C-alpha positions as CSV (number, residue, x, y, z in Angstrom):
1,M,118.4,119.7,89.7
2,R,115.1,117.9,89.3
3,L,114.0,114.2,89.5
4,I,110.9,113.5,87.8
5,A,108.9,110.1,87.9
6,A,106.3,109.9,85.4
7,T,102.7,108.0,86.2
8,W,102.4,107.2,82.5
9,V,99.1,106.1,80.6
10,P,100.0,104.2,77.4
11,V,97.7,105.0,74.5
12,W,97.0,103.2,71.1
13,H,97.8,105.2,68.0
14,D,96.9,105.4,64.3
15,A,100.4,105.2,62.9
16,P,103.8,104.3,64.2
17,D,106.2,106.9,66.1
18,L,103.1,108.9,67.3
19,W,104.1,107.7,70.7
20,L,107.2,110.1,70.3
21,D,105.1,113.1,70.0
22,R,103.3,112.3,73.3
23,Y,106.7,112.0,75.2
24,R,108.0,115.1,73.6
25,A,104.7,117.0,74.8
26,A,105.2,115.5,78.3
27,L,109.0,116.5,78.5
28,A,107.8,120.1,77.2
29,E,105.1,120.3,79.8
30,V,107.6,119.6,82.7
31,K,110.2,121.8,81.1
32,A,112.8,119.0,80.9
33,D,116.5,120.3,80.4
34,H,120.1,119.4,81.2
35,D,119.3,119.5,84.8
36,T,116.4,117.1,84.8
37,L,116.4,113.5,85.6
38,V,113.1,111.8,84.1
39,I,111.9,108.2,84.8
40,F,109.5,106.2,82.7
41,P,107.5,103.2,83.7
42,E,108.0,99.7,83.3
43,Y,106.6,98.3,80.0
44,A,106.1,102.0,78.6
45,A,108.2,101.0,75.8
46,M,105.1,98.8,74.6
47,E,103.5,101.8,73.3
48,A,105.9,102.1,70.3
49,A,104.2,98.9,69.1
50,F,100.6,100.2,69.7
51,Y,99.3,100.9,66.3
52,G,97.3,99.2,63.7
53,D,95.4,96.0,63.9
54,A,97.2,93.6,66.3
55,P,95.1,90.9,67.9
56,L,97.8,89.0,69.8
57,D,98.1,86.7,72.6
58,A,101.0,87.4,75.4
59,Q,103.5,85.6,73.4
60,G,102.7,87.6,70.3
61,W,103.1,90.7,72.3
62,M,106.4,89.6,73.4
63,R,107.7,89.2,69.9
64,R,105.9,92.4,68.7
65,G,107.4,94.4,71.5
66,A,110.7,93.1,71.1
67,D,110.7,94.0,67.3
68,H,110.0,97.6,68.3
69,F,112.4,97.9,71.2
70,A,115.3,99.2,69.2
71,R,113.2,101.9,67.4
72,Y,111.7,102.9,70.8
73,C,115.3,103.6,72.0
74,D,116.1,105.6,69.1
75,G,113.4,107.8,70.0
76,I,114.6,108.1,73.4
77,R,118.0,109.2,72.1
78,A,116.3,111.8,70.0
79,L,114.5,113.3,73.0
80,V,117.7,113.3,75.1
81,A,119.7,115.2,72.2
82,E,116.6,117.8,71.8
83,T,116.3,118.4,75.6
84,G,119.6,117.7,77.1
85,A,117.7,115.7,80.0
86,T,118.8,112.3,81.2
87,I,116.1,109.9,80.6
88,L,115.6,106.4,82.1
89,S,113.2,105.0,79.2
90,G,110.2,102.8,79.8
91,S,111.3,99.2,79.9
92,G,110.1,96.6,77.3
93,F,110.5,93.4,75.9
94,A,114.0,93.0,74.3
95,S,115.9,90.3,72.4
96,S,119.0,89.0,74.2
97,G,120.3,86.4,71.9
98,S,117.7,83.6,71.7
99,R,116.1,84.9,74.9
100,V,113.8,87.7,75.9
101,V,114.5,90.1,78.8
102,N,112.7,93.1,80.2
103,R,115.1,96.0,79.4
104,A,115.3,99.7,79.8
105,L,117.7,102.3,78.3
106,F,119.3,104.9,80.7
107,C,120.4,107.7,78.2
108,A,122.2,110.9,79.1
109,P,124.0,113.5,76.8
110,E,127.3,112.1,78.2
111,G,126.3,108.4,77.3
112,E,124.1,105.5,77.7
113,T,123.6,102.1,79.1
114,F,120.9,99.4,79.3
115,V,119.6,98.0,82.4
116,E,117.5,94.8,82.7
117,K,115.2,93.3,85.2
118,H,117.0,90.7,87.3
119,M,113.9,88.8,88.9
120,P,111.0,88.3,86.4
121,T,107.5,87.9,88.1
122,P,105.9,84.4,88.1
123,Y,103.8,85.9,85.1
124,E,106.9,86.7,83.2
125,R,108.6,83.5,83.8
126,A,105.4,81.8,82.5
127,L,106.2,83.8,79.3
128,N,109.5,82.3,79.3
129,M,111.1,85.7,79.9
130,A,114.6,85.4,81.1
131,A,116.4,87.0,84.0
132,G,118.4,90.0,82.9
133,H,122.1,90.8,83.7
134,P,122.9,92.9,86.8
135,G,123.2,96.4,85.7
136,P,126.0,98.9,86.7
137,V,126.0,101.8,89.2
138,I,125.8,104.9,86.8
139,D,128.0,107.9,87.8
140,T,126.1,111.0,86.7
141,R,125.9,114.6,87.3
142,F,122.7,113.9,89.7
143,G,124.7,111.4,91.7
144,K,125.4,107.7,91.5
145,I,122.2,105.7,90.1
146,A,121.2,102.2,89.9
147,V,117.8,100.7,88.5
148,L,115.6,98.2,89.9
149,I,112.7,97.2,87.5
150,C,109.4,96.7,89.5
151,Y,109.7,93.3,91.1
152,D,113.5,93.7,91.9
153,S,112.5,96.2,94.3
154,E,111.1,93.5,96.7
155,F,114.3,91.8,97.1
156,P,116.6,93.5,99.7
157,H,119.9,92.0,98.6
158,L,119.6,93.5,94.9
159,A,119.5,96.9,96.3
160,R,122.2,96.3,98.9
161,R,124.6,95.4,96.3
162,Y,124.0,98.6,94.6
163,V,124.1,100.8,97.8
164,E,127.3,99.1,98.9
165,A,128.7,99.9,95.4
166,G,127.9,103.6,96.0
167,A,124.4,104.1,94.8
168,E,122.8,107.2,96.1
169,I,119.5,107.0,94.2
170,L,117.5,103.9,93.1
171,L,115.0,104.3,90.2
172,V,112.1,101.9,90.1
173,P,109.9,101.8,87.0
174,S,107.0,99.8,87.7
175,C,103.8,97.9,86.1
176,T,101.4,96.2,88.4
177,D,97.6,95.2,87.6
178,T,96.3,95.2,91.1
179,E,96.3,97.5,94.1
180,Q,98.0,94.8,96.1
181,G,100.8,94.7,93.5
182,A,101.2,98.5,93.7
183,S,101.4,98.4,97.4
184,R,104.1,95.7,97.3
185,V,106.2,97.8,95.1
186,E,105.6,100.9,97.2
187,I,106.5,99.2,100.4
188,G,109.6,97.7,98.8
189,C,110.6,101.1,97.8
190,R,110.1,102.6,101.2
191,A,112.1,99.8,102.8
192,R,114.9,100.1,100.4
193,A,115.1,103.8,100.9
194,L,115.2,103.1,104.7
195,E,117.8,100.3,104.6
196,G,120.0,102.0,102.1
197,Q,119.7,105.6,103.3
198,V,119.1,106.6,99.5
199,L,116.6,108.2,97.5
200,V,114.1,105.8,95.7
201,A,112.0,107.1,92.9
202,M,108.9,104.8,91.9
203,A,107.4,105.6,88.3
204,P,104.3,103.3,87.5
205,L,102.2,102.7,84.4
206,V,98.5,103.3,84.8
207,G,95.5,103.1,82.8
208,E,93.9,100.4,80.6
209,V,95.0,98.9,77.1
210,T,92.2,96.5,76.3
211,Q,94.2,95.5,73.1
212,C,97.2,94.4,74.9
213,E,96.8,91.4,77.4
214,V,100.3,91.9,78.9
215,I,99.4,95.5,80.1
216,D,95.7,95.6,79.9
217,V,95.2,97.0,83.3
218,N,97.6,99.1,85.4
219,L,97.5,100.8,88.7
220,G,100.0,103.1,90.8
221,Q,101.4,106.4,91.8
222,A,104.7,108.1,91.0
223,R,106.7,108.8,94.3
224,V,109.9,109.8,95.5
225,F,111.0,108.3,99.0
226,C,113.8,109.0,101.4
227,A,114.4,107.6,105.0
228,P,112.1,109.6,107.2
229,D,114.5,111.3,109.4
230,V,115.9,114.6,110.5
231,G,115.2,117.2,107.9
232,A,112.9,114.9,105.9
233,P,109.1,114.6,105.6
234,D,107.5,112.7,108.6
235,D,106.3,109.9,106.1
236,G,109.5,110.0,103.9
237,I,107.7,111.1,100.7
238,L,109.6,113.9,99.2
239,A,107.1,114.1,95.9
240,Q,104.2,112.4,94.5
241,G,102.1,112.5,91.6
242,P,98.2,111.6,91.1
243,R,97.2,108.0,91.8
244,N,96.0,105.9,89.1
245,A,96.1,108.9,86.8
246,P,98.7,110.4,84.4
247,G,101.0,113.1,86.0
248,F,104.4,113.5,87.8
249,A,106.3,113.3,91.0
250,I,108.6,116.3,90.7
251,L,111.7,116.7,93.4
252,D,113.3,119.8,93.1
253,G,116.8,120.2,94.6
254,L,117.9,117.0,94.0
255,E,121.5,117.9,94.5
256,R,120.8,118.9,98.1
257,R,119.5,115.5,99.0
258,T,122.5,113.6,97.4
259,R,125.1,116.2,98.7
260,C,123.8,115.5,102.4
261,R,124.4,111.9,102.1
262,A,127.7,112.3,100.6
263,Q,128.6,114.5,103.7
264,R,126.9,112.0,106.0
265,D,129.1,109.1,104.4
266,A,132.3,111.0,104.4
267,C,132.2,111.7,108.3
268,Q,130.7,108.2,109.1
269,C,128.2,109.8,111.3
270,P,125.2,107.7,112.3
271,R,121.7,109.3,111.8
272,P,120.5,111.0,115.2
273,L,118.1,109.2,117.1
274,A,115.0,111.2,118.5
275,R,116.3,111.3,122.0
276,E,119.6,112.7,120.8
277,R,117.6,115.6,119.2
278,D,115.7,116.4,122.6
279,P,117.5,119.0,124.6
280,S,115.7,118.0,127.7
281,L,117.3,114.5,127.7
């Protein structure tokens, strides 16, 4: 089984729905199939609205993004049906009654659910974005999964609730416009992996979209983290893609990672300390 986190560059199109061809080509490139879990970044859903002449301010982009979100989700469902892969879609503006939230679709051949950003950033709150509803722990063939959208990863109590409910994998789609912001999300992901002894996959938006002020500049690097410990990489990085450029972080053998944690939890064995591994002590 594979976990694939995309570092995704949104682009402007000449006509509606051409974004779907890009996604289809990306999934073909990584040979996505029934044993593949793919994560797209925060605000990647906005690409479905990137066509034609749209000189809008931030509020206008919220409305346009929300108007295109359902169609974007239909495209993701079509890709899941075509490939058999499980996909966490890019998030985007979505209407929730009279409110607008930051929402993504988790879609698998077995079913789907929506997930929402719990903690809007100060910028999003200035746009009157509402806080989303807590999402579920999703029981999948890859393990038990929960989603923290970008800023959510910086708040330990949100991840802790999911881990205590059995989550083994945390997915973190992100969108940041400074290196400092990208670093905060990365540090949050590393910390959540260490605290919860879980896998954490970060999928950022990158590149520039000068026509859309909401995501005009984007920086980051797709990575998959674990707690640096016995049998793990020294730095806790299991996979990584290019920095500030399109690509993928690809983790093969995902089932081995989640199985190890399940066995550890079952015996309630603590992680061995370095001195416990040293036969001379």
